[in-house]
Structure formats: C-alpha cells, structure tokens
PyMOL commands that place a pseudoatom at each C-alpha (Angstrom):
pseudoatom trace, name=CA, resn=MET, resi=1, chain=A, elem=C, hetatm=0, pos=[84.230, 94.092, 99.279]
pseudoatom trace, name=CA, resn=CYS, resi=2, chain=A, elem=C, hetatm=0, pos=[87.792, 92.914, 99.730]
pseudoatom trace, name=CA, resn=ASN, resi=3, chain=A, elem=C, hetatm=0, pos=[90.813, 92.609, 97.471]
pseudoatom trace, name=CA, resn=GLU, resi=4, chain=A, elem=C, hetatm=0, pos=[90.570, 88.828, 97.569]
pseudoatom trace, name=CA, resn=ASN, resi=5, chain=A, elem=C, hetatm=0, pos=[87.045, 88.885, 96.113]
pseudoatom trace, name=CA, resn=GLU, resi=6, chain=A, elem=C, hetatm=0, pos=[87.495, 90.536, 92.744]
pseudoatom trace, name=CA, resn=LYS, resi=7, chain=A, elem=C, hetatm=0, pos=[83.930, 89.553, 91.768]
pseudoatom trace, name=CA, resn=SER, resi=8, chain=A, elem=C, hetatm=0, pos=[82.563, 92.208, 94.135]
pseudoatom trace, name=CA, resn=ARG, resi=9, chain=A, elem=C, hetatm=0, pos=[84.432, 95.172, 92.666]
pseudoatom trace, name=CA, resn=GLN, resi=10, chain=A, elem=C, hetatm=0, pos=[81.681, 95.889, 90.144]
pseudoatom trace, name=CA, resn=HIS, resi=11, chain=A, elem=C, hetatm=0, pos=[79.293, 96.465, 93.069]
pseudoatom trace, name=CA, resn=LEU, resi=12, chain=A, elem=C, hetatm=0, pos=[81.535, 99.064, 94.730]
pseudoatom trace, name=CA, resn=VAL, resi=13, chain=A, elem=C, hetatm=0, pos=[79.903, 102.471, 94.510]
pseudoatom trace, name=CA, resn=GLY, resi=14, chain=A, elem=C, hetatm=0, pos=[81.637, 105.675, 95.523]
pseudoatom trace, name=CA, resn=THR, resi=15, chain=A, elem=C, hetatm=0, pos=[85.008, 106.387, 97.063]
pseudoatom trace, name=CA, resn=ALA, resi=16, chain=A, elem=C, hetatm=0, pos=[86.408, 107.611, 100.361]
pseudoatom trace, name=CA, resn=SER, resi=17, chain=A, elem=C, hetatm=0, pos=[86.779, 111.060, 98.765]
pseudoatom trace, name=CA, resn=ASP, resi=18, chain=A, elem=C, hetatm=0, pos=[83.010, 111.008, 98.085]
pseudoatom trace, name=CA, resn=ASP, resi=19, chain=A, elem=C, hetatm=0, pos=[82.476, 110.266, 101.776]
pseudoatom trace, name=CA, resn=LEU, resi=20, chain=A, elem=C, hetatm=0, pos=[84.754, 113.175, 102.719]
pseudoatom trace, name=CA, resn=LYS, resi=21, chain=A, elem=C, hetatm=0, pos=[82.778, 115.566, 100.482]
pseudoatom trace, name=CA, resn=ASN, resi=22, chain=A, elem=C, hetatm=0, pos=[79.542, 114.431, 102.148]
pseudoatom trace, name=CA, resn=SER, resi=23, chain=A, elem=C, hetatm=0, pos=[80.886, 114.227, 105.703]
pseudoatom trace, name=CA, resn=VAL, resi=24, chain=A, elem=C, hetatm=0, pos=[79.024, 115.807, 108.591]
pseudoatom trace, name=CA, resn=LYS, resi=25, chain=A, elem=C, hetatm=0, pos=[80.040, 116.754, 112.118]
pseudoatom trace, name=CA, resn=VAL, resi=26, chain=A, elem=C, hetatm=0, pos=[78.724, 114.337, 114.748]
pseudoatom trace, name=CA, resn=ALA, resi=27, chain=A, elem=C, hetatm=0, pos=[78.797, 115.209, 118.447]
pseudoatom trace, name=CA, resn=PRO, resi=28, chain=A, elem=C, hetatm=0, pos=[81.320, 113.226, 120.513]
pseudoatom trace, name=CA, resn=GLU, resi=29, chain=A, elem=C, hetatm=0, pos=[78.588, 111.968, 122.858]
pseudoatom trace, name=CA, resn=VAL, resi=30, chain=A, elem=C, hetatm=0, pos=[76.770, 110.447, 119.867]
pseudoatom trace, name=CA, resn=LEU, resi=31, chain=A, elem=C, hetatm=0, pos=[79.961, 108.811, 118.578]
pseudoatom trace, name=CA, resn=ALA, resi=32, chain=A, elem=C, hetatm=0, pos=[80.720, 107.415, 122.046]
pseudoatom trace, name=CA, resn=ARG, resi=33, chain=A, elem=C, hetatm=0, pos=[77.499, 105.337, 121.904]
pseudoatom trace, name=CA, resn=TYR, resi=34, chain=A, elem=C, hetatm=0, pos=[78.929, 103.298, 119.025]
pseudoatom trace, name=CA, resn=VAL, resi=35, chain=A, elem=C, hetatm=0, pos=[82.227, 102.339, 120.664]
pseudoatom trace, name=CA, resn=GLY, resi=36, chain=A, elem=C, hetatm=0, pos=[82.520, 98.619, 121.397]
pseudoatom trace, name=CA, resn=THR, resi=37, chain=A, elem=C, hetatm=0, pos=[83.020, 95.166, 119.962]
pseudoatom trace, name=CA, resn=TYR, resi=38, chain=A, elem=C, hetatm=0, pos=[80.524, 93.921, 117.396]
pseudoatom trace, name=CA, resn=GLU, resi=39, chain=A, elem=C, hetatm=0, pos=[80.017, 90.449, 116.007]
pseudoatom trace, name=CA, resn=GLY, resi=40, chain=A, elem=C, hetatm=0, pos=[78.235, 89.609, 112.793]
pseudoatom trace, name=CA, resn=ARG, resi=41, chain=A, elem=C, hetatm=0, pos=[78.149, 87.353, 109.785]
pseudoatom trace, name=CA, resn=LEU, resi=42, chain=A, elem=C, hetatm=0, pos=[78.580, 88.076, 106.118]
pseudoatom trace, name=CA, resn=PRO, resi=43, chain=A, elem=C, hetatm=0, pos=[76.020, 86.547, 103.747]
pseudoatom trace, name=CA, resn=VAL, resi=44, chain=A, elem=C, hetatm=0, pos=[78.727, 84.688, 101.830]
pseudoatom trace, name=CA, resn=ASN, resi=45, chain=A, elem=C, hetatm=0, pos=[80.467, 83.251, 104.913]
pseudoatom trace, name=CA, resn=PRO, resi=46, chain=A, elem=C, hetatm=0, pos=[78.615, 82.093, 108.038]
pseudoatom trace, name=CA, resn=THR, resi=47, chain=A, elem=C, hetatm=0, pos=[81.775, 82.282, 110.169]
pseudoatom trace, name=CA, resn=PRO, resi=48, chain=A, elem=C, hetatm=0, pos=[81.299, 85.038, 112.771]
pseudoatom trace, name=CA, resn=ILE, resi=49, chain=A, elem=C, hetatm=0, pos=[83.507, 88.085, 112.416]
pseudoatom trace, name=CA, resn=ARG, resi=50, chain=A, elem=C, hetatm=0, pos=[84.350, 90.534, 115.177]
pseudoatom trace, name=CA, resn=VAL, resi=51, chain=A, elem=C, hetatm=0, pos=[85.161, 94.192, 114.726]
pseudoatom trace, name=CA, resn=GLU, resi=52, chain=A, elem=C, hetatm=0, pos=[86.314, 96.718, 117.269]
pseudoatom trace, name=CA, resn=VAL, resi=53, chain=A, elem=C, hetatm=0, pos=[84.884, 100.238, 117.017]
pseudoatom trace, name=CA, resn=THR, resi=54, chain=A, elem=C, hetatm=0, pos=[87.067, 102.773, 118.823]
pseudoatom trace, name=CA, resn=MET, resi=55, chain=A, elem=C, hetatm=0, pos=[87.042, 106.532, 119.228]
pseudoatom trace, name=CA, resn=SER, resi=56, chain=A, elem=C, hetatm=0, pos=[90.065, 108.809, 119.267]
pseudoatom trace, name=CA, resn=GLY, resi=57, chain=A, elem=C, hetatm=0, pos=[90.288, 112.540, 118.672]
pseudoatom trace, name=CA, resn=GLY, resi=58, chain=A, elem=C, hetatm=0, pos=[86.554, 112.781, 118.062]
pseudoatom trace, name=CA, resn=GLN, resi=59, chain=A, elem=C, hetatm=0, pos=[86.595, 110.185, 115.276]
pseudoatom trace, name=CA, resn=LEU, resi=60, chain=A, elem=C, hetatm=0, pos=[85.438, 106.584, 115.073]
pseudoatom trace, name=CA, resn=ALA, resi=61, chain=A, elem=C, hetatm=0, pos=[87.521, 103.774, 113.628]
pseudoatom trace, name=CA, resn=ILE, resi=62, chain=A, elem=C, hetatm=0, pos=[86.950, 100.087, 112.884]
pseudoatom trace, name=CA, resn=ASN, resi=63, chain=A, elem=C, hetatm=0, pos=[89.988, 97.947, 113.548]
pseudoatom trace, name=CA, resn=GLY, resi=64, chain=A, elem=C, hetatm=0, pos=[92.089, 101.117, 113.309]
pseudoatom trace, name=CA, resn=ARG, resi=65, chain=A, elem=C, hetatm=0, pos=[90.595, 102.395, 110.043]
pseudoatom trace, name=CA, resn=GLN, resi=66, chain=A, elem=C, hetatm=0, pos=[88.907, 105.798, 110.288]
pseudoatom trace, name=CA, resn=LEU, resi=67, chain=A, elem=C, hetatm=0, pos=[85.182, 106.009, 109.642]
pseudoatom trace, name=CA, resn=ILE, resi=68, chain=A, elem=C, hetatm=0, pos=[83.775, 109.095, 107.913]
pseudoatom trace, name=CA, resn=PRO, resi=69, chain=A, elem=C, hetatm=0, pos=[80.337, 110.192, 109.162]
pseudoatom trace, name=CA, resn=THR, resi=70, chain=A, elem=C, hetatm=0, pos=[77.803, 111.005, 106.457]
pseudoatom trace, name=CA, resn=SER, resi=71, chain=A, elem=C, hetatm=0, pos=[74.959, 111.222, 109.019]
pseudoatom trace, name=CA, resn=GLU, resi=72, chain=A, elem=C, hetatm=0, pos=[74.641, 110.589, 112.766]
pseudoatom trace, name=CA, resn=THR, resi=73, chain=A, elem=C, hetatm=0, pos=[74.201, 106.859, 112.091]
pseudoatom trace, name=CA, resn=THR, resi=74, chain=A, elem=C, hetatm=0, pos=[75.864, 106.234, 108.702]
pseudoatom trace, name=CA, resn=PHE, resi=75, chain=A, elem=C, hetatm=0, pos=[79.613, 106.079, 108.131]
pseudoatom trace, name=CA, resn=GLY, resi=76, chain=A, elem=C, hetatm=0, pos=[81.900, 105.424, 105.179]
pseudoatom trace, name=CA, resn=GLY, resi=77, chain=A, elem=C, hetatm=0, pos=[85.618, 105.566, 104.502]
pseudoatom trace, name=CA, resn=GLY, resi=78, chain=A, elem=C, hetatm=0, pos=[86.408, 102.123, 103.211]
pseudoatom trace, name=CA, resn=TYR, resi=79, chain=A, elem=C, hetatm=0, pos=[83.548, 100.519, 105.092]
pseudoatom trace, name=CA, resn=HIS, resi=80, chain=A, elem=C, hetatm=0, pos=[79.843, 101.248, 104.926]
pseudoatom trace, name=CA, resn=VAL, resi=81, chain=A, elem=C, hetatm=0, pos=[78.391, 101.126, 108.419]
pseudoatom trace, name=CA, resn=ASP, resi=82, chain=A, elem=C, hetatm=0, pos=[74.847, 101.889, 109.566]
pseudoatom trace, name=CA, resn=PHE, resi=83, chain=A, elem=C, hetatm=0, pos=[74.423, 101.939, 113.330]
pseudoatom trace, name=CA, resn=ALA, resi=84, chain=A, elem=C, hetatm=0, pos=[70.944, 101.053, 114.589]
pseudoatom trace, name=CA, resn=VAL, resi=85, chain=A, elem=C, hetatm=0, pos=[70.111, 103.002, 117.716]
pseudoatom trace, name=CA, resn=ASN, resi=86, chain=A, elem=C, hetatm=0, pos=[67.780, 101.642, 120.369]
pseudoatom trace, name=CA, resn=ASP, resi=87, chain=A, elem=C, hetatm=0, pos=[66.830, 102.572, 123.946]
pseudoatom trace, name=CA, resn=GLN, resi=88, chain=A, elem=C, hetatm=0, pos=[69.689, 100.520, 125.427]
pseudoatom trace, name=CA, resn=ARG, resi=89, chain=A, elem=C, hetatm=0, pos=[72.497, 102.473, 123.684]
for i in range(1, 89): cmd.bond("trace and resi %d" % i, "trace and resi %d" % (i + 1))
show_as sticks, trace
zoom trace
C-alpha cells in the first residue's frame, strides 16, 4: 500500500505498533542471510522494482526503513516481508 493509492487503504491490516507487540528476537547470523538487493514486480505494475535490504545494529531495514521481525522469516514495520530460505542462502 502507498499513499498515492488510496484504494488500497481498506486492505491495510494492523499497524507498526502491532508488529512491535509481536516482535521476536532473531539471531544476527539469520538476519545476515537476508542482506542484499532484491528485484521484484508488483501485480498492479509490471515495472521491476529494486529494494536494498541492509543490516545495522542487529536490525534489518529496507531502503533505510527498519523491519520488525515477527518470526525468523517474517517482518513488518511498514512493509510486510516474507523471506523464503533455500539451500543457497
């Protein structure tokens, strides 16, 4: 959801404070596996988008915005991110 797409606001569920209440501690070595540049496409726009996942102070961020872990692979905090783990990373 973004501010420019007011039609999506009704689909927004939860808040960053909900993510904070449900946050869990994730080991730094697990977080380090997710650091990198990712490219994807949104269903409504086929133009590829790139995001940079970084780690600082034991926390992940996307494009500078902190992610809040709610499990070892699921993060919130303004974004909802599910990392898929495979044998390569």
